[in-house]
N, CA, C and O of each residue as an XYZ file, in Angstrom:
684
protein
N       6.478     -4.631     16.732
C       7.628     -5.332     16.123
C       7.530     -5.458     14.664
O       6.636     -6.076     14.086
N       8.409     -4.895     14.158
C       8.568     -4.707     12.698
C       9.125     -6.201     12.120
O      10.337     -6.392     12.223
N       8.420     -7.102     11.610
C       8.992     -8.438     10.979
C       9.348     -8.216      9.587
O      10.228     -8.907      9.073
N       8.782     -7.372      8.975
C       9.079     -7.022      7.347
C      10.528     -7.357      7.068
O      10.747     -8.159      6.160
N      11.570     -6.826      7.755
C      12.880     -7.038      7.137
C      13.239     -8.432      7.428
O      14.067     -8.955      6.682
N      12.811     -9.022      8.267
C      13.116    -10.680      8.264
C      12.505    -11.517      7.378
O      13.012    -12.616      7.151
N      11.274    -11.099      6.723
C      10.714    -11.809      5.785
C      10.877    -11.716      4.331
O      10.689    -12.662      3.566
N      11.283    -10.380      3.936
C      11.528     -9.882      2.618
C      12.735    -10.100      1.816
O      12.839     -9.760      0.638
N      13.712    -10.727      2.559
C      15.025    -11.008      1.622
C      15.001    -12.352      0.981
O      15.524    -12.531     -0.119
N      14.345    -13.398      1.712
C      14.220    -14.794      1.271
C      13.670    -14.649     -0.130
O      14.420    -14.790     -1.096
N      12.274    -14.347     -0.288
C      11.541    -14.001     -1.611
C      12.460    -13.290     -2.538
O      12.639    -13.743     -3.668
N      13.014    -12.277     -2.163
C      13.809    -11.666     -3.415
C      14.961    -12.537     -3.779
O      15.242    -12.568     -4.977
N      15.855    -13.426     -2.757
C      16.695    -14.249     -3.361
C      16.319    -15.331     -4.223
O      16.979    -15.760     -5.169
N      14.866    -15.858     -3.693
C      14.374    -16.988     -4.516
C      14.052    -16.448     -5.923
O      14.602    -16.968     -6.894
N      13.097    -15.323     -6.093
C      12.528    -14.827     -7.208
C      13.664    -14.251     -8.185
O      13.411    -14.313     -9.388
N      14.759    -13.757     -7.831
C      16.032    -13.177     -8.474
C      16.470    -14.495     -9.164
O      16.439    -14.619    -10.389
N      16.881    -15.477     -8.315
C      17.322    -16.739     -8.793
C      16.387    -17.379    -10.151
O      16.858    -17.770    -11.219
N      14.916    -17.351     -9.743
C      14.069    -17.834    -10.612
C      14.322    -17.209    -12.073
O      14.642    -17.828    -13.088
N      14.101    -15.846    -11.928
C      14.090    -14.808    -13.045
C      15.420    -15.167    -13.948
O      15.350    -15.163    -15.177
N      16.662    -15.483    -13.231
C      17.707    -15.588    -14.014
C      17.525    -17.020    -14.698
O      17.824    -17.139    -15.886
N      16.988    -18.223    -13.892
C      16.888    -19.502    -14.579
C      15.950    -19.344    -15.765
O      16.078    -19.999    -16.800
N      14.993    -18.432    -15.555
C      13.835    -18.629    -16.562
C      14.303    -17.877    -17.953
O      14.014    -18.228    -19.098
N      15.003    -16.891    -17.598
C      15.517    -16.177    -18.959
C      16.737    -17.040    -19.623
O      16.948    -16.970    -20.834
N      17.468    -17.795    -18.822
C      18.735    -18.442    -19.429
C      17.863    -19.637    -20.084
O      18.073    -19.747    -21.292
N      16.935    -20.552    -19.552
C      16.083    -21.244    -20.249
C      15.695    -20.877    -21.871
O      15.754    -21.739    -22.748
N      15.357    -19.705    -22.091
C      14.947    -19.433    -23.359
C      16.166    -19.451    -24.327
O      15.984    -19.751    -25.507
N      17.419    -19.133    -23.852
C      18.404    -19.089    -24.673
C      19.031    -20.501    -24.969
O      19.551    -20.713    -26.065
N      18.980    -21.499    -23.959
C      19.810    -22.775    -23.809
C      18.746    -23.654    -24.287
O      19.163    -24.681    -24.823
N      17.314    -23.496    -24.222
C      16.396    -24.650    -24.657
C      16.443    -25.646    -23.487
O      15.698    -26.617    -23.627
N      17.162    -25.597    -22.376
C      17.393    -26.699    -21.400
C      16.216    -26.569    -20.458
O      15.858    -25.557    -19.856
N      15.620    -27.910    -20.440
C      14.201    -28.191    -19.709
C      14.535    -28.868    -18.576
O      13.563    -29.170    -17.884
N      15.875    -29.288    -18.061
C      16.278    -30.199    -17.132
C      15.898    -29.596    -15.624
O      15.812    -30.321    -14.633
N      15.687    -28.158    -15.611
C      15.617    -27.500    -14.601
C      14.106    -26.877    -14.203
O      13.942    -25.790    -13.649
N      13.193    -27.671    -14.549
C      11.739    -27.312    -14.608
C      11.504    -27.660    -13.071
O      10.790    -26.832    -12.504
N      11.807    -28.366    -12.539
C      11.167    -28.785    -11.202
C      11.874    -27.469    -10.156
O      11.195    -26.872     -9.320
N      13.427    -27.177    -10.425
C      13.924    -26.134     -9.601
C      13.173    -24.818     -9.872
O      12.838    -24.089     -8.938
N      12.900    -24.508    -11.211
C      12.296    -23.370    -11.352
C      10.922    -23.107    -10.798
O      10.507    -22.076    -10.268
N      10.268    -24.294    -11.036
C       8.846    -24.386    -10.161
C       8.719    -24.235     -8.715
O       7.750    -23.812     -8.085
N      10.061    -24.723     -8.203
C       9.909    -24.648     -6.655
C      10.402    -23.274     -6.280
O       9.961    -22.697     -5.286
N      11.332    -22.739     -7.083
C      11.884    -21.481     -6.758
C      10.789    -20.308     -6.908
O      10.866    -19.377     -6.106
N       9.796    -20.294     -7.862
C       8.907    -19.465     -8.198
C       7.620    -19.538     -7.236
O       6.904    -18.617     -6.843
N       7.559    -20.726     -7.016
C       6.237    -21.032     -6.124
C       6.553    -20.719     -4.408
O       5.630    -20.196     -3.784
N       7.793    -21.026     -3.694
C       8.411    -20.757     -2.806
C       8.390    -18.978     -2.485
O       8.005    -18.342     -1.504
N       8.970    -18.568     -3.753
C       9.282    -17.260     -3.549
C       8.065    -16.541     -3.628
O       8.084    -15.449     -3.060
N       7.083    -16.851     -4.149
C       6.008    -15.983     -4.347
C       5.125    -16.084     -2.900
O       4.622    -15.096     -2.365
N       5.043    -17.306     -2.429
C       4.707    -17.501     -1.257
C       5.266    -16.566     -0.277
O       4.574    -15.890      0.485
N       6.526    -16.553     -0.326
C       7.266    -15.569      0.671
C       7.004    -14.326      0.476
O       7.008    -13.605      1.473
N       6.714    -13.743     -0.808
C       6.564    -12.579     -1.305
C       5.123    -12.166     -0.802
O       5.030    -11.016     -0.372
N       3.846    -13.052     -0.800
C       2.755    -12.628     -0.069
C       2.914    -12.547      1.317
O       2.153    -11.742      1.853
N       3.798    -13.237      2.164
C       4.023    -12.917      3.336
C       4.703    -11.677      3.677
O       4.479    -11.068      4.723
N       5.660    -11.248      2.656
C       6.157     -9.945      2.924
C       5.237     -8.849      2.679
O       5.434     -7.730      3.153
N       4.339     -9.110      2.026
C       3.288     -8.015      1.522
C       2.558     -7.955      2.815
O       2.286     -6.854      3.292
N       2.202     -9.117      3.454
C       1.327     -9.010      4.745
C       2.372     -8.219      5.885
O       1.919     -7.355      6.635
N       3.449     -8.523      5.904
C       4.337     -7.995      7.097
C       4.539     -6.530      6.797
O       4.571     -5.737      7.739
N       4.680     -6.105      5.525
C       4.874     -4.964      4.852
C       3.596     -3.786      5.376
O       3.766     -2.639      5.789
N       2.434     -4.469      5.204
C       1.258     -3.811      5.475
C       1.249     -3.566      7.004
O       0.589     -2.594      7.371
N       1.939     -4.368      8.044
C       1.747     -4.018      9.400
C       2.861     -3.114      9.493
O       2.757     -2.235     10.348
N       3.881     -3.144      8.810
C       5.184     -2.278      9.210
C       4.493     -0.786      8.881
O       4.580      0.176      9.643
N       3.880     -0.784      7.762
C       3.255      0.723      7.253
C       2.293      1.020      8.362
O       2.278      2.183      8.766
N       1.570      0.238      8.860
C       0.799      0.831     10.037
C       1.707      1.270     11.131
O       1.421      2.348     11.651
N       2.647      0.692     11.533
C       3.553      0.903     12.556
C       4.292      2.520     12.243
O       4.574      3.307     13.146
N       4.486      2.747     10.961
C       5.255      3.871     10.493
C       4.575      5.341     10.766
O       3.509      5.603     10.209
N       5.098      6.133     11.483
C       4.408      7.398     11.780
C       4.862      8.609     10.946
O       4.160      9.616     10.858
N       6.144      8.475     10.289
C       6.513      9.614      9.709
C       5.839      9.714      8.248
O       6.101      8.881      7.381
N       5.060     10.658      8.059
C       4.287     10.962      6.724
C       5.158     11.914      5.819
O       4.673     12.169      4.717
N       6.241     12.414      6.096
C       7.031     12.806      5.204
C       7.337     11.904      3.923
O       7.320     12.280      2.751
N       7.598     10.735      4.371
C       8.033      9.812      3.254
C       6.794      8.926      2.709
O       6.908      7.804      2.214
N       5.688      9.584      2.878
C       4.472      8.914      2.576
C       4.445      8.235      1.097
O       4.062      7.081      0.910
N       4.971      9.238     -0.079
C       4.971      8.903     -1.354
C       6.032      7.779     -1.729
O       5.948      6.949     -2.634
N       6.900      7.937     -0.939
C       8.198      6.671     -1.092
C       7.231      5.347     -0.791
O       6.954      4.519     -1.658
N       6.814      5.298      0.446
C       6.376      4.175      1.192
C       4.871      3.714      0.082
O       4.684      2.546     -0.257
N       4.115      4.649     -0.266
C       3.127      4.270     -1.175
C       3.508      3.775     -2.592
O       2.768      2.957     -3.138
N       4.598      4.215     -3.205
C       5.256      3.758     -4.313
C       5.842      2.324     -4.176
O       5.860      1.484     -5.076
N       6.285      2.183     -3.003
C       7.050      0.830     -2.544
C       5.873     -0.265     -2.407
O       6.030     -1.445     -2.718
N       4.792      0.222     -1.953
C       3.965     -0.694     -1.743
C       3.081     -1.345     -3.150
O       2.766     -2.513     -3.376
N       2.864     -0.251     -3.865
C       2.370     -0.588     -5.198
C       3.229     -1.497     -6.190
O       2.787     -2.257     -7.052
N       4.492     -1.252     -5.882
C       5.459     -1.988     -6.587
C       5.750     -3.304     -6.162
O       6.059     -4.168     -6.984
N       5.667     -3.566     -4.766
C       5.634     -4.889     -4.294
C       4.371     -5.598     -4.590
O       4.305     -6.821     -4.711
N       3.230     -4.675     -4.718
C       2.064     -5.688     -5.098
C       1.933     -6.185     -6.428
O       1.469     -7.300     -6.663
N       2.334     -5.382     -7.317
C       2.357     -5.614     -8.935
C       3.551     -6.560     -9.045
O       3.483     -7.345     -9.990
N       4.653     -6.643     -8.250
C       5.772     -7.689     -8.525
C       5.256     -9.045     -8.277
O       5.264     -9.981     -9.076
N       4.677     -9.032     -6.729
C       4.046    -10.197     -6.357
C       2.967    -10.835     -7.331
O       2.823    -12.052     -7.446
N       2.320    -10.006     -7.932
C       1.199    -10.617     -8.734
C       1.836    -11.106    -10.072
O       1.419    -12.113    -10.644
N       2.871    -10.342    -10.545
C       3.663    -10.862    -11.660
C       3.902    -12.457    -11.497
O       3.400    -13.385    -12.131
N       4.949    -12.462    -10.304
C       5.200    -13.761    -10.067
C       4.398    -14.933     -9.605
O       4.853    -16.077     -9.587
N       3.053    -14.574     -9.190
C       1.902    -15.075     -8.747
C       1.658    -15.839    -10.071
O       1.863    -17.052    -10.020
N       1.217    -15.271    -11.343
C       0.825    -15.611    -12.381
C       1.987    -16.867    -12.992
O       1.514    -17.840    -13.579
N       2.999    -16.786    -12.864
C       4.163    -17.636    -13.103
C       3.975    -18.966    -12.292
O       3.959    -20.114    -12.735
N       3.832    -18.523    -10.959
C       3.986    -19.640     -9.775
C       2.751    -20.573     -9.915
O       2.857    -21.787     -9.744
N       1.507    -19.932    -10.249
C       0.342    -20.794    -10.648
C       0.454    -21.554    -11.855
O      -0.063    -22.670    -11.904
N       1.123    -21.038    -12.918
C       1.093    -21.812    -14.165
C       2.333    -23.044    -13.885
O       2.198    -24.157    -14.394
N       3.353    -22.754    -13.155
C       4.159    -23.855    -12.995
C       3.539    -24.962    -11.956
O       3.903    -26.132    -12.076
N       2.726    -24.641    -11.072
C       1.980    -25.374    -10.146
C       0.945    -26.253    -10.868
O       0.713    -27.372    -10.410
N       0.313    -25.820    -11.960
C      -0.696    -26.478    -12.736
C       0.041    -27.408    -13.495
O      -0.381    -28.564    -13.530
N       1.151    -27.089    -14.158
C       2.023    -27.878    -14.953
C       2.533    -28.968    -14.001
O       2.564    -30.111    -14.457
N       2.860    -28.804    -12.981
C       3.686    -29.698    -12.110
C       2.577    -30.763    -11.713
O       2.709    -31.966    -11.940
N       1.416    -30.170    -11.066
C       0.488    -31.176    -10.877
C       0.022    -32.005    -12.013
O      -0.179    -33.206    -11.832
N      -0.172    -31.433    -13.216
C      -0.541    -32.187    -14.228
C       0.387    -33.408    -14.864
O       0.041    -34.319    -15.617
N       1.632    -33.119    -14.322
C       2.807    -34.104    -14.874
C       2.721    -35.208    -13.529
O       3.088    -36.362    -13.749
N       2.360    -34.939    -12.499
C       2.164    -36.020    -11.459
C       1.001    -36.867    -11.501
O      -0.145    -36.432    -11.385
N       1.318    -38.158    -11.677
C       0.352    -39.078    -11.829
C      -0.564    -39.602    -10.568
O      -1.713    -39.974    -10.807
N      -0.091    -39.627     -9.324
C      -0.990    -40.048     -8.281
C      -1.164    -38.654     -7.378
O      -0.350    -37.858     -6.909
N      -2.488    -38.737     -7.364
C      -2.957    -37.628     -6.305
C      -3.743    -38.249     -5.378
O      -4.283    -39.308     -5.698
N      -3.967    -37.628     -3.907
C      -4.862    -37.897     -3.036
C      -6.430    -37.386     -3.633
O      -6.553    -36.340     -4.271
N      -7.614    -38.321     -3.308
C      -8.789    -37.730     -3.528
C      -9.302    -36.338     -3.616
O     -10.108    -35.902     -4.437
N      -8.730    -35.725     -2.671
C      -9.005    -34.317     -2.563
C      -8.582    -33.295     -3.568
O      -9.244    -32.356     -4.011
N      -7.124    -33.719     -3.897
C      -6.496    -32.928     -4.829
C      -6.804    -33.504     -6.232
O      -6.450    -32.788     -7.168
N      -7.287    -34.449     -6.475
C      -7.885    -35.010     -7.723
C      -9.246    -34.230     -8.124
O      -9.581    -34.110     -9.303
N     -10.000    -33.711     -7.052
C     -10.967    -32.794     -7.281
C     -10.438    -31.283     -7.782
O     -10.816    -30.612     -8.743
N      -9.533    -31.034     -6.877
C      -9.047    -29.758     -7.189
C      -8.644    -29.464     -8.447
O      -8.915    -28.448     -9.087
N      -7.850    -30.585     -8.845
C      -6.959    -30.784    -10.132
C      -7.990    -30.757    -11.334
O      -7.688    -30.185    -12.381
N      -9.078    -31.315    -11.184
C     -10.477    -31.446    -12.169
C     -10.693    -29.863    -12.370
O     -10.893    -29.452    -13.513
N     -10.659    -28.977    -11.301
C     -11.028    -27.429    -11.450
C     -10.098    -26.969    -12.238
O     -10.414    -26.334    -13.245
N      -8.485    -27.267    -11.837
C      -7.189    -26.585    -12.348
C      -7.097    -27.152    -13.873
O      -6.206    -26.743    -14.617
N      -7.918    -27.974    -14.242
C      -7.791    -28.219    -15.896
C      -8.106    -26.986    -16.525
O      -7.486    -26.690    -17.546
N      -8.961    -26.232    -16.082
C      -9.522    -25.096    -16.908
C      -8.194    -24.271    -17.089
O      -7.930    -23.776    -18.184
N      -7.396    -24.134    -16.048
C      -6.116    -23.299    -16.072
C      -5.115    -23.812    -17.367
O      -4.374    -23.037    -17.971
N      -5.231    -25.158    -17.645
C      -3.926    -25.963    -18.217
C      -3.668    -25.125    -19.705
O      -2.553    -25.083    -20.226
N      -4.838    -24.494    -20.277
C      -4.438    -23.934    -21.622
C      -3.648    -22.439    -21.428
O      -2.864    -21.933    -22.230
N      -4.100    -21.877    -20.097
C      -3.511    -20.582    -19.823
C      -1.999    -20.890    -19.414
O      -1.100    -20.156    -19.826
N      -1.717    -22.061    -18.540
C      -0.439    -22.412    -18.056
C       0.290    -22.779    -19.250
O       1.405    -22.259    -19.296
N       0.032    -23.419    -20.096
C       0.846    -23.810    -21.373
C       0.967    -22.590    -22.083
O       2.085    -22.473    -22.584
N       0.290    -21.753    -22.273
C       0.502    -20.451    -23.013
C       1.744    -19.458    -22.305
O       2.664    -18.875    -22.877
N       1.452    -19.496    -21.075
C       2.441    -18.631    -20.076
C       3.827    -19.391    -20.100
O       4.782    -18.662    -20.367
N       4.060    -20.477    -19.912
C       5.224    -21.339    -19.921
C       5.708    -22.224    -21.211
O       6.689    -22.966    -21.201
N       4.908    -22.023    -22.228
C       5.475    -22.607    -23.478
C       5.698    -21.548    -24.451
O       6.044    -21.915    -25.574
N       5.556    -20.218    -24.215
C       5.682    -19.257    -25.104
C       6.931    -18.130    -24.656
O       7.523    -18.387    -23.608
N       7.213    -17.276    -25.189
C       8.029    -15.995    -24.547
C       7.487    -15.525    -23.457
O       8.291    -14.934    -22.737
N       6.292    -15.579    -23.032
C       5.539    -14.710    -21.934
C       6.212    -15.093    -20.661
O       6.387    -14.169    -19.866
N       6.680    -16.450    -20.267
C       7.439    -16.595    -19.108
C       8.703    -15.788    -18.846
O       8.836    -15.260    -17.742
N       9.569    -15.663    -19.709
C      10.845    -14.969    -19.622
C      10.746    -13.419    -19.531
O      11.541    -12.687    -18.943
N       9.237    -12.914    -20.456
C       9.100    -11.719    -20.441
C       8.626    -11.314    -19.067
O       8.991    -10.278    -18.511
N       7.897    -12.086    -18.619
C       7.074    -11.929    -16.950
C       8.353    -11.960    -15.982
O       8.412    -11.040    -15.167
N       9.438    -12.961    -15.977
C      10.451    -13.091    -15.151
C      11.306    -11.760    -15.254
O      11.927    -11.315    -14.289
N      11.287    -11.130    -16.572
C      12.224     -9.899    -16.557
C      11.462     -8.923    -15.986
O      12.156     -8.198    -15.274
N      10.051     -8.545    -16.020
C       9.468     -7.629    -15.556
C       9.398     -7.913    -13.938
O       9.650     -7.021    -13.128
N       9.070     -9.104    -13.593
C       9.229     -9.312    -12.148
C      10.451     -8.989    -11.631
O      10.448     -8.277    -10.628
N      11.746     -9.435    -12.194
C      13.018     -8.856    -11.764
C      13.151     -7.198    -11.661
O      13.875     -6.630    -10.844
N      12.471     -6.659    -12.460
C      12.603     -5.016    -12.616
C      11.790     -4.606    -11.519
O      12.081     -3.628    -10.831
N      10.796     -5.303    -11.330
C       9.775     -4.683    -10.154
C      10.464     -5.237     -8.891
O      10.325     -4.568     -7.867
N      11.151     -6.314     -8.831
C      11.810     -6.487     -7.476
C      12.780     -5.466     -7.441
O      12.958     -4.944     -6.340
N      13.499     -5.030     -8.463
C      14.617     -4.027     -8.376
C      14.007     -2.544     -7.973
O      14.658     -1.730     -7.318
N      12.883     -2.344     -8.377
C      12.267     -0.971     -8.250
C      11.676     -1.041     -6.792
O      11.735      0.003     -6.143
N      11.223     -1.931     -6.317
C      10.761     -2.337     -5.048
C      12.026     -2.333     -4.214
O      11.879     -1.593     -3.241
N      13.055     -2.826     -4.254
C      14.099     -2.654     -3.288
C      14.790     -1.377     -3.360
O      15.347     -0.962     -2.344
N      14.819     -0.752     -4.359
C      15.456      0.583     -4.338
C      14.336      1.731     -3.665
O      14.731      2.800     -3.199
N      13.214      1.422     -3.686
C      12.188      2.230     -2.819
C      12.319      1.837     -1.553
O      12.459      2.706     -0.693
N      12.301      0.633     -1.235
C      12.722      0.121      0.090
C      14.029      0.882      0.861
O      14.093      1.350      1.998
N      14.983      0.820     -0.152
C      16.373      1.596      0.415
C      15.823      2.905      0.742
O      15.915      3.332      1.892
N      15.173      3.672     -0.320
C      15.118      5.223     -0.025
C      14.270      5.348      1.362
O      14.439      6.341      2.069
N      13.489      4.474      1.683
C      12.487      4.534      2.797
C      13.350      4.293      3.928
O      13.051      4.922      4.943
N      14.492      3.422      3.998
C      15.044      3.013      5.186
C      16.237      3.836      5.416
O      16.608      4.130      6.552
N      17.051      4.339      3.978
C      18.292      4.970      4.242
C      18.133      6.482      3.617
O      19.042      7.276      3.860
N      17.150      6.863      2.917
C      16.986      8.116      2.508
C      17.315      8.012      0.837
O      18.188      7.261      0.404
N      16.604      8.752      0.100
C      16.577      9.123     -1.302
C      17.903      9.073     -1.922
O      18.103      8.509     -2.998
N      18.749      9.626     -1.284
C      20.146      9.970     -1.716
C      21.456      8.817     -1.409
O      22.666      8.972     -1.578
N      20.699      7.640     -0.903
C      21.755      6.678     -0.308
C      22.774      6.063     -1.259
O      23.827      5.579     -0.843
N      22.383      6.100     -2.741
C      23.486      5.684     -3.695
C      22.861      6.197     -4.733
O      21.771      6.769     -4.723
N      23.832      5.908     -5.991
C      23.419      6.415     -7.463
C      22.023      5.935     -7.780
O      21.118      6.666     -8.181
N      21.918      4.416     -7.526
C      20.426      3.834     -8.050
C      19.352      4.630     -7.180
O      18.427      5.120     -7.827
N      19.350      4.780     -6.110
C      18.233      5.074     -5.439
C      17.957      6.648     -5.693
O      16.868      7.174     -5.460
N      19.066      7.317     -6.191
C      19.123      9.027     -6.281
C      18.285      8.944     -7.772
O      17.317      9.656     -8.037
N      18.822      8.006     -8.606
C      17.990      8.120    -10.122
C      16.693      7.648    -10.070
O      15.874      8.234    -10.777
N      16.281      6.621     -9.317
C      14.935      6.315     -9.102
C      14.248      7.282     -8.606
O      13.248      7.607     -9.246
N      14.534      7.962     -7.450
C      14.011      9.050     -6.674
C      13.624     10.087     -7.453
O      12.508     10.601     -7.368
N      14.653     10.506     -8.372
C      14.418     11.721     -9.426
C      13.620     11.387    -10.623
O      13.149     12.295    -11.307
N      13.442     10.177    -10.912
C      12.692      9.716    -12.277
C      11.356      9.596    -11.664
O      10.444      9.773    -12.473
N      10.964      9.323    -10.353
C       9.654      8.826     -9.937
C       9.084     10.268     -9.364
O       8.030     10.734     -9.796
N       9.719     10.804     -8.550
C       9.339     12.005     -7.776
C      10.024     13.556     -8.513
O       9.734     14.700     -8.164
N      10.698     13.269     -9.274
C      11.216     14.554     -9.827
C      11.614     15.591     -9.029
O      11.510     16.719     -9.511
N      12.080     15.463     -7.830
C      12.574     16.328     -6.778
C      14.226     16.278     -6.863
O      14.906     16.932     -6.072
């Protein structure tokens, strides 16, 4: 049974909304939504990793080799996109944990190790890196979605899939 379609849409929605809020933050300088952005990107990234695993299972179930190039490009785009968002999610998680004052003993030990990542998290979230990664992540989501649509509905499904297909595969 292919579970990939059941799991893939939730992280897409969360990460799309996160990307929008991250880009808007750069223009408004509004820091009131930090926790919302953190929850969106962390939950979306966890969901994306689940989607990757269900996608690998779906790939094993698929027997049609004629669409292999599209499937391979879809997998590469999905992996790259997930790791872009993972950098953002880990940065927000470090920031979030750093701001929380009470932690259980096990978490305190983990936080001691996470302090090594604080400068990186500050660089990612305190500079234009976060909105740039959010835009790249959104473009990756869009590309992955177009490739997924090609895979399910065919390369000529709509103008976007046709354009992406012609750009990537030149056919």
